[in-house]
KOLDOSE-414508 format. One record per residue (C-alpha): y, x, z; residue number from 0. Coordinates in nm, 3 decimals. Layout:
N
+---------+---------+---------+-------+
:      py :      px :      pz : dotor :
+---------+---------+---------+-------+
:       Y :       X :       Z :   NUM :
...
+---------+---------+---------+-------+
This chain:
336
+---------+---------+---------+-------+
:      py :      px :      pz : dotor :
+---------+---------+---------+-------+
:  -1.419 :  -1.862 :   2.682 :     0 :
:  -1.211 :  -1.676 :   2.423 :     1 :
:  -1.386 :  -1.414 :   2.216 :     2 :
:  -1.280 :  -1.052 :   2.250 :     3 :
:  -1.185 :  -0.823 :   1.963 :     4 :
:  -1.104 :  -0.452 :   1.949 :     5 :
:  -0.872 :  -0.341 :   1.667 :     6 :
:  -0.848 :   0.031 :   1.588 :     7 :
:  -0.553 :   0.162 :   1.393 :     8 :
:  -0.352 :  -0.120 :   1.547 :     9 :
:  -0.020 :   0.059 :   1.514 :    10 :
:  -0.032 :   0.084 :   1.136 :    11 :
:   0.101 :  -0.154 :   0.871 :    12 :
:  -0.217 :  -0.360 :   0.836 :    13 :
:  -0.319 :  -0.309 :   1.200 :    14 :
:  -0.022 :  -0.497 :   1.339 :    15 :
:  -0.100 :  -0.796 :   1.121 :    16 :
:  -0.467 :  -0.788 :   1.226 :    17 :
:  -0.366 :  -0.799 :   1.592 :    18 :
:  -0.125 :  -1.088 :   1.537 :    19 :
:  -0.379 :  -1.287 :   1.335 :    20 :
:  -0.637 :  -1.240 :   1.612 :    21 :
:  -0.387 :  -1.365 :   1.870 :    22 :
:  -0.301 :  -1.662 :   1.649 :    23 :
:  -0.671 :  -1.754 :   1.642 :    24 :
:  -0.698 :  -1.740 :   2.019 :    25 :
:  -0.883 :  -1.412 :   2.067 :    26 :
:  -0.841 :  -1.173 :   2.357 :    27 :
:  -0.715 :  -0.869 :   2.172 :    28 :
:  -0.746 :  -0.500 :   2.254 :    29 :
:  -0.519 :  -0.284 :   2.037 :    30 :
:  -0.652 :   0.072 :   2.014 :    31 :
:  -0.364 :   0.318 :   1.981 :    32 :
:  -0.279 :   0.677 :   2.054 :    33 :
:  -0.026 :   0.774 :   2.319 :    34 :
:   0.225 :   0.857 :   2.042 :    35 :
:   0.167 :   0.538 :   1.838 :    36 :
:   0.471 :   0.321 :   1.777 :    37 :
:   0.434 :  -0.027 :   1.925 :    38 :
:   0.733 :  -0.169 :   1.742 :    39 :
:   0.530 :  -0.447 :   1.579 :    40 :
:   0.295 :  -0.493 :   1.875 :    41 :
:   0.530 :  -0.669 :   2.112 :    42 :
:   0.325 :  -0.972 :   2.218 :    43 :
:   0.264 :  -0.968 :   2.592 :    44 :
:  -0.095 :  -1.087 :   2.543 :    45 :
:  -0.200 :  -0.761 :   2.375 :    46 :
:  -0.422 :  -0.533 :   2.584 :    47 :
:  -0.359 :  -0.173 :   2.485 :    48 :
:  -0.628 :   0.092 :   2.506 :    49 :
:  -0.564 :   0.457 :   2.418 :    50 :
:  -0.857 :   0.599 :   2.224 :    51 :
:  -0.862 :   0.966 :   2.123 :    52 :
:  -1.114 :   1.000 :   1.841 :    53 :
:  -1.062 :   1.375 :   1.834 :    54 :
:  -1.220 :   1.404 :   2.181 :    55 :
:  -1.559 :   1.227 :   2.175 :    56 :
:  -1.636 :   1.245 :   2.546 :    57 :
:  -1.297 :   1.104 :   2.645 :    58 :
:  -1.343 :   0.831 :   2.385 :    59 :
:  -1.681 :   0.737 :   2.528 :    60 :
:  -1.549 :   0.740 :   2.884 :    61 :
:  -1.261 :   0.510 :   2.791 :    62 :
:  -1.485 :   0.269 :   2.603 :    63 :
:  -1.730 :   0.262 :   2.894 :    64 :
:  -1.443 :   0.191 :   3.134 :    65 :
:  -1.312 :  -0.101 :   2.928 :    66 :
:  -1.660 :  -0.247 :   2.870 :    67 :
:  -1.747 :  -0.218 :   3.240 :    68 :
:  -1.428 :  -0.400 :   3.334 :    69 :
:  -1.422 :  -0.672 :   3.068 :    70 :
:  -1.759 :  -0.679 :   2.892 :    71 :
:  -1.846 :  -0.579 :   2.536 :    72 :
:  -1.626 :  -0.691 :   2.251 :    73 :
:  -1.752 :  -0.974 :   2.032 :    74 :
:  -1.591 :  -0.818 :   1.725 :    75 :
:  -1.462 :  -0.474 :   1.633 :    76 :
:  -1.223 :  -0.429 :   1.343 :    77 :
:  -1.209 :  -0.063 :   1.246 :    78 :
:  -0.880 :  -0.020 :   1.062 :    79 :
:  -0.823 :   0.343 :   1.153 :    80 :
:  -0.811 :   0.582 :   0.860 :    81 :
:  -0.619 :   0.843 :   0.664 :    82 :
:  -0.474 :   0.782 :   0.318 :    83 :
:  -0.311 :   1.123 :   0.281 :    84 :
:  -0.400 :   1.457 :   0.442 :    85 :
:  -0.280 :   1.816 :   0.444 :    86 :
:  -0.640 :   1.939 :   0.425 :    87 :
:  -0.868 :   1.730 :   0.197 :    88 :
:  -1.151 :   1.788 :   0.445 :    89 :
:  -0.960 :   1.565 :   0.689 :    90 :
:  -1.045 :   1.260 :   0.478 :    91 :
:  -1.409 :   1.313 :   0.563 :    92 :
:  -1.338 :   1.403 :   0.926 :    93 :
:  -1.127 :   1.091 :   0.989 :    94 :
:  -1.248 :   0.821 :   0.751 :    95 :
:  -1.616 :   0.901 :   0.792 :    96 :
:  -1.637 :   1.098 :   1.116 :    97 :
:  -1.438 :   0.860 :   1.332 :    98 :
:  -1.626 :   0.548 :   1.224 :    99 :
:  -1.959 :   0.724 :   1.279 :   100 :
:  -1.843 :   0.830 :   1.626 :   101 :
:  -1.735 :   0.475 :   1.714 :   102 :
:  -2.055 :   0.312 :   1.588 :   103 :
:  -2.277 :   0.568 :   1.761 :   104 :
:  -2.086 :   0.539 :   2.087 :   105 :
:  -2.106 :   0.159 :   2.091 :   106 :
:  -2.480 :   0.180 :   2.028 :   107 :
:  -2.524 :   0.436 :   2.305 :   108 :
:  -2.333 :   0.210 :   2.546 :   109 :
:  -2.542 :  -0.093 :   2.445 :   110 :
:  -2.219 :  -0.259 :   2.332 :   111 :
:  -2.282 :  -0.325 :   1.962 :   112 :
:  -2.058 :  -0.623 :   1.878 :   113 :
:  -2.164 :  -0.941 :   1.701 :   114 :
:  -1.962 :  -0.821 :   1.405 :   115 :
:  -1.818 :  -0.482 :   1.308 :   116 :
:  -1.573 :  -0.489 :   1.017 :   117 :
:  -1.455 :  -0.170 :   0.852 :   118 :
:  -1.150 :  -0.150 :   0.630 :   119 :
:  -1.270 :   0.031 :   0.322 :   120 :
:  -1.105 :   0.049 :  -0.019 :   121 :
:  -1.165 :  -0.014 :  -0.388 :   122 :
:  -1.141 :   0.364 :  -0.419 :   123 :
:  -1.494 :   0.375 :  -0.273 :   124 :
:  -1.615 :   0.243 :  -0.610 :   125 :
:  -1.436 :   0.488 :  -0.838 :   126 :
:  -1.337 :   0.439 :  -1.199 :   127 :
:  -1.395 :   0.098 :  -1.353 :   128 :
:  -1.423 :  -0.024 :  -1.712 :   129 :
:  -1.120 :   0.126 :  -1.889 :   130 :
:  -1.218 :  -0.007 :  -2.233 :   131 :
:  -1.298 :  -0.376 :  -2.187 :   132 :
:  -1.132 :  -0.412 :  -1.846 :   133 :
:  -1.433 :  -0.581 :  -1.687 :   134 :
:  -1.337 :  -0.676 :  -1.329 :   135 :
:  -1.468 :  -0.477 :  -1.034 :   136 :
:  -1.754 :  -0.654 :  -0.856 :   137 :
:  -1.914 :  -0.614 :  -0.513 :   138 :
:  -2.243 :  -0.474 :  -0.644 :   139 :
:  -2.127 :  -0.241 :  -0.920 :   140 :
:  -2.243 :   0.123 :  -0.903 :   141 :
:  -2.023 :   0.351 :  -0.694 :   142 :
:  -1.897 :   0.691 :  -0.805 :   143 :
:  -1.569 :   0.759 :  -0.623 :   144 :
:  -1.348 :   1.013 :  -0.795 :   145 :
:  -1.109 :   1.089 :  -0.507 :   146 :
:  -1.158 :   1.260 :  -0.172 :   147 :
:  -1.027 :   0.944 :  -0.007 :   148 :
:  -1.271 :   0.720 :  -0.190 :   149 :
:  -1.563 :   0.953 :  -0.122 :   150 :
:  -1.491 :   0.946 :   0.250 :   151 :
:  -1.477 :   0.565 :   0.254 :   152 :
:  -1.806 :   0.533 :   0.068 :   153 :
:  -1.967 :   0.784 :   0.303 :   154 :
:  -1.857 :   0.568 :   0.599 :   155 :
:  -1.995 :   0.253 :   0.434 :   156 :
:  -2.323 :   0.429 :   0.361 :   157 :
:  -2.359 :   0.545 :   0.719 :   158 :
:  -2.310 :   0.194 :   0.861 :   159 :
:  -2.564 :   0.063 :   0.612 :   160 :
:  -2.812 :   0.328 :   0.729 :   161 :
:  -2.804 :   0.191 :   1.085 :   162 :
:  -3.083 :  -0.065 :   1.097 :   163 :
:  -2.957 :  -0.414 :   1.183 :   164 :
:  -2.602 :  -0.287 :   1.249 :   165 :
:  -2.381 :  -0.596 :   1.188 :   166 :
:  -2.119 :  -0.442 :   0.963 :   167 :
:  -1.896 :  -0.591 :   0.695 :   168 :
:  -1.698 :  -0.364 :   0.461 :   169 :
:  -1.389 :  -0.496 :   0.287 :   170 :
:  -1.258 :  -0.312 :  -0.019 :   171 :
:  -0.907 :  -0.448 :  -0.078 :   172 :
:  -0.693 :  -0.358 :  -0.374 :   173 :
:  -0.325 :  -0.266 :  -0.320 :   174 :
:  -0.204 :  -0.425 :   0.005 :   175 :
:   0.165 :  -0.513 :   0.035 :   176 :
:   0.390 :  -0.710 :   0.266 :   177 :
:   0.650 :  -0.668 :   0.542 :   178 :
:   0.658 :  -0.324 :   0.711 :   179 :
:   0.476 :  -0.156 :   0.417 :   180 :
:   0.664 :   0.140 :   0.268 :   181 :
:   0.494 :   0.250 :  -0.057 :   182 :
:   0.560 :  -0.073 :  -0.244 :   183 :
:   0.898 :  -0.088 :  -0.075 :   184 :
:   0.992 :   0.229 :  -0.265 :   185 :
:   0.906 :   0.051 :  -0.590 :   186 :
:   1.121 :  -0.247 :  -0.491 :   187 :
:   1.403 :  -0.017 :  -0.384 :   188 :
:   1.391 :   0.161 :  -0.720 :   189 :
:   1.413 :  -0.169 :  -0.907 :   190 :
:   1.702 :  -0.269 :  -0.682 :   191 :
:   1.875 :   0.050 :  -0.802 :   192 :
:   1.815 :  -0.055 :  -1.163 :   193 :
:   1.512 :   0.155 :  -1.257 :   194 :
:   1.139 :   0.081 :  -1.273 :   195 :
:   0.908 :   0.380 :  -1.303 :   196 :
:   0.553 :   0.350 :  -1.436 :   197 :
:   0.302 :   0.597 :  -1.577 :   198 :
:   0.083 :   0.613 :  -1.885 :   199 :
:   0.121 :   0.431 :  -2.214 :   200 :
:  -0.215 :   0.255 :  -2.230 :   201 :
:  -0.258 :  -0.100 :  -2.104 :   202 :
:  -0.291 :  -0.121 :  -1.726 :   203 :
:  -0.411 :  -0.419 :  -1.522 :   204 :
:  -0.290 :  -0.412 :  -1.164 :   205 :
:  -0.408 :  -0.621 :  -0.871 :   206 :
:  -0.261 :  -0.691 :  -0.530 :   207 :
:  -0.336 :  -0.864 :  -0.202 :   208 :
:  -0.072 :  -0.991 :   0.038 :   209 :
:  -0.134 :  -0.866 :   0.391 :   210 :
:  -0.160 :  -1.216 :   0.541 :   211 :
:  -0.443 :  -1.303 :   0.303 :   212 :
:  -0.623 :  -0.980 :   0.391 :   213 :
:  -0.612 :  -1.030 :   0.767 :   214 :
:  -0.721 :  -1.392 :   0.731 :   215 :
:  -1.018 :  -1.269 :   0.526 :   216 :
:  -1.113 :  -1.027 :   0.805 :   217 :
:  -1.163 :  -1.303 :   1.060 :   218 :
:  -1.298 :  -1.558 :   0.814 :   219 :
:  -1.569 :  -1.307 :   0.725 :   220 :
:  -1.649 :  -1.221 :   1.086 :   221 :
:  -1.657 :  -1.586 :   1.194 :   222 :
:  -1.873 :  -1.691 :   0.898 :   223 :
:  -2.171 :  -1.488 :   1.018 :   224 :
:  -2.212 :  -1.284 :   0.699 :   225 :
:  -2.325 :  -0.932 :   0.780 :   226 :
:  -2.425 :  -0.613 :   0.602 :   227 :
:  -2.225 :  -0.708 :   0.294 :   228 :
:  -1.941 :  -0.544 :   0.102 :   229 :
:  -1.657 :  -0.731 :  -0.070 :   230 :
:  -1.376 :  -0.642 :  -0.309 :   231 :
:  -1.061 :  -0.839 :  -0.237 :   232 :
:  -0.745 :  -0.923 :  -0.428 :   233 :
:  -0.541 :  -1.236 :  -0.487 :   234 :
:  -0.776 :  -1.318 :  -0.774 :   235 :
:  -0.534 :  -1.231 :  -1.054 :   236 :
:  -0.427 :  -0.926 :  -1.250 :   237 :
:  -0.074 :  -0.825 :  -1.346 :   238 :
:   0.112 :  -0.581 :  -1.564 :   239 :
:   0.384 :  -0.348 :  -1.442 :   240 :
:   0.629 :  -0.560 :  -1.639 :   241 :
:   0.525 :  -0.874 :  -1.451 :   242 :
:   0.573 :  -0.692 :  -1.121 :   243 :
:   0.917 :  -0.574 :  -1.234 :   244 :
:   1.028 :  -0.917 :  -1.355 :   245 :
:   0.928 :  -1.088 :  -1.028 :   246 :
:   1.112 :  -0.829 :  -0.820 :   247 :
:   1.413 :  -0.845 :  -1.050 :   248 :
:   1.435 :  -1.222 :  -1.012 :   249 :
:   1.393 :  -1.206 :  -0.634 :   250 :
:   1.671 :  -0.947 :  -0.612 :   251 :
:   1.898 :  -1.129 :  -0.855 :   252 :
:   1.918 :  -0.826 :  -1.083 :   253 :
:   2.027 :  -0.882 :  -1.441 :   254 :
:   1.921 :  -0.549 :  -1.589 :   255 :
:   1.648 :  -0.303 :  -1.494 :   256 :
:   1.564 :  -0.001 :  -1.708 :   257 :
:   1.187 :   0.061 :  -1.742 :   258 :
:   1.097 :   0.430 :  -1.748 :   259 :
:   0.742 :   0.526 :  -1.847 :   260 :
:   0.629 :   0.878 :  -1.760 :   261 :
:   0.341 :   1.040 :  -1.950 :   262 :
:   0.030 :   1.118 :  -1.747 :   263 :
:   0.068 :   1.493 :  -1.797 :   264 :
:   0.407 :   1.480 :  -1.629 :   265 :
:   0.273 :   1.271 :  -1.341 :   266 :
:  -0.010 :   1.519 :  -1.293 :   267 :
:   0.230 :   1.811 :  -1.276 :   268 :
:   0.456 :   1.634 :  -1.026 :   269 :
:   0.164 :   1.533 :  -0.802 :   270 :
:   0.010 :   1.881 :  -0.797 :   271 :
:   0.348 :   2.045 :  -0.736 :   272 :
:   0.436 :   1.800 :  -0.457 :   273 :
:   0.103 :   1.862 :  -0.286 :   274 :
:   0.148 :   2.238 :  -0.307 :   275 :
:   0.505 :   2.230 :  -0.173 :   276 :
:   0.402 :   1.997 :   0.111 :   277 :
:   0.114 :   2.228 :   0.204 :   278 :
:   0.360 :   2.516 :   0.245 :   279 :
:   0.546 :   2.302 :   0.500 :   280 :
:   0.216 :   2.189 :   0.657 :   281 :
:   0.288 :   1.828 :   0.567 :   282 :
:   0.090 :   1.561 :   0.382 :   283 :
:   0.243 :   1.461 :   0.050 :   284 :
:   0.244 :   1.102 :  -0.076 :   285 :
:   0.213 :   1.241 :  -0.427 :   286 :
:  -0.104 :   1.450 :  -0.448 :   287 :
:  -0.417 :   1.501 :  -0.659 :   288 :
:  -0.584 :   1.189 :  -0.523 :   289 :
:  -0.271 :   0.985 :  -0.589 :   290 :
:  -0.261 :   1.106 :  -0.948 :   291 :
:  -0.617 :   0.985 :  -1.009 :   292 :
:  -0.534 :   0.648 :  -0.854 :   293 :
:  -0.207 :   0.603 :  -1.044 :   294 :
:  -0.355 :   0.693 :  -1.382 :   295 :
:  -0.637 :   0.438 :  -1.346 :   296 :
:  -0.589 :   0.156 :  -1.597 :   297 :
:  -0.813 :  -0.119 :  -1.459 :   298 :
:  -0.776 :  -0.265 :  -1.108 :   299 :
:  -0.895 :  -0.617 :  -1.188 :   300 :
:  -1.126 :  -0.773 :  -0.926 :   301 :
:  -1.394 :  -1.040 :  -0.920 :   302 :
:  -1.364 :  -1.208 :  -0.578 :   303 :
:  -1.623 :  -1.481 :  -0.641 :   304 :
:  -1.872 :  -1.356 :  -0.380 :   305 :
:  -1.611 :  -1.356 :  -0.105 :   306 :
:  -1.516 :  -1.710 :  -0.208 :   307 :
:  -1.880 :  -1.818 :  -0.188 :   308 :
:  -1.981 :  -1.632 :   0.130 :   309 :
:  -1.690 :  -1.702 :   0.360 :   310 :
:  -1.461 :  -1.931 :   0.163 :   311 :
:  -1.208 :  -1.660 :   0.091 :   312 :
:  -0.899 :  -1.841 :  -0.035 :   313 :
:  -0.588 :  -1.636 :  -0.122 :   314 :
:  -0.273 :  -1.833 :  -0.044 :   315 :
:  -0.029 :  -1.585 :  -0.196 :   316 :
:  -0.010 :  -1.479 :  -0.557 :   317 :
:   0.219 :  -1.187 :  -0.637 :   318 :
:   0.529 :  -1.404 :  -0.677 :   319 :
:   0.483 :  -1.581 :  -0.344 :   320 :
:   0.395 :  -1.259 :  -0.163 :   321 :
:   0.689 :  -1.065 :  -0.302 :   322 :
:   0.921 :  -1.351 :  -0.213 :   323 :
:   0.816 :  -1.324 :   0.153 :   324 :
:   0.817 :  -0.944 :   0.147 :   325 :
:   1.161 :  -0.903 :  -0.009 :   326 :
:   1.305 :  -1.163 :   0.227 :   327 :
:   1.171 :  -0.954 :   0.517 :   328 :
:   1.320 :  -0.636 :   0.367 :   329 :
:   1.658 :  -0.806 :   0.351 :   330 :
:   1.640 :  -0.967 :   0.694 :   331 :
:   1.552 :  -0.628 :   0.846 :   332 :
:   1.815 :  -0.439 :   0.646 :   333 :
:   1.572 :  -0.233 :   0.443 :   334 :
:   1.757 :  -0.355 :   0.134 :   335 :
+---------+---------+---------+-------+
């Protein structure tokens, strides 16, 4: 009998890939969405949709009870729901911590704790790394998140850890890119126009993970039986902004791209101003105080050795291979 998996945040960039990877592996897949969620990349007829409203706890519990009564408890839950930008900073805590606590508590109350519960966390849960010697981030290094987003992710991790015997896994990926993703697309689009913007004049080591490698890691970890562990994930390499630019330039067939480096003080001013202007319109700004802290960070290098050892994590895409696939998708879908 096929195992059952519930995927929250299924309508997002990563969520769609999680659902498709689960289907590829033969799971029965429930995609948790809201009524307003786009299902553009969730077109497979095998997907079972379930509308979960995390803002209304009793309705959430009733819907979960209904699904569990009809089909049995899920073998795995992948909690991919979260906020990366908010109008009110308090919403990071409400969504990234509050929703995962609500889901875990509800599953426990319904006696439906899965065999494995994987939460999508972030390297931002760790905070600032070694900016002098550029020592890679590790799974066990001390945490001191310096953004509201990172603090909310660490709080969620800590809560799951506090639940005795709760079978959680927390993945802390670095920058995730691939088809459908829009933030890195803006960087590619800028390079296509002949300009590459970066910030800060000190050395910066960037890291990336292609979305297909991330979703494979999710199920490899769940299927391996490891539990109550936390892992940083990347493709195992570090890159400079120039290397990123050169790969994109070659993929696009561009001869000349002008690099433009903005000082950190200018970036800070732009981020704070953008956040303030967006708040007047009651919108969330991509450029904000959290984003400034993230963009100014110089070291994003990762040590993925524990993931390799524990569940044979094997990245198949370095940045060149991943960008090749991503840019091809952008072109095929007329984004470029």
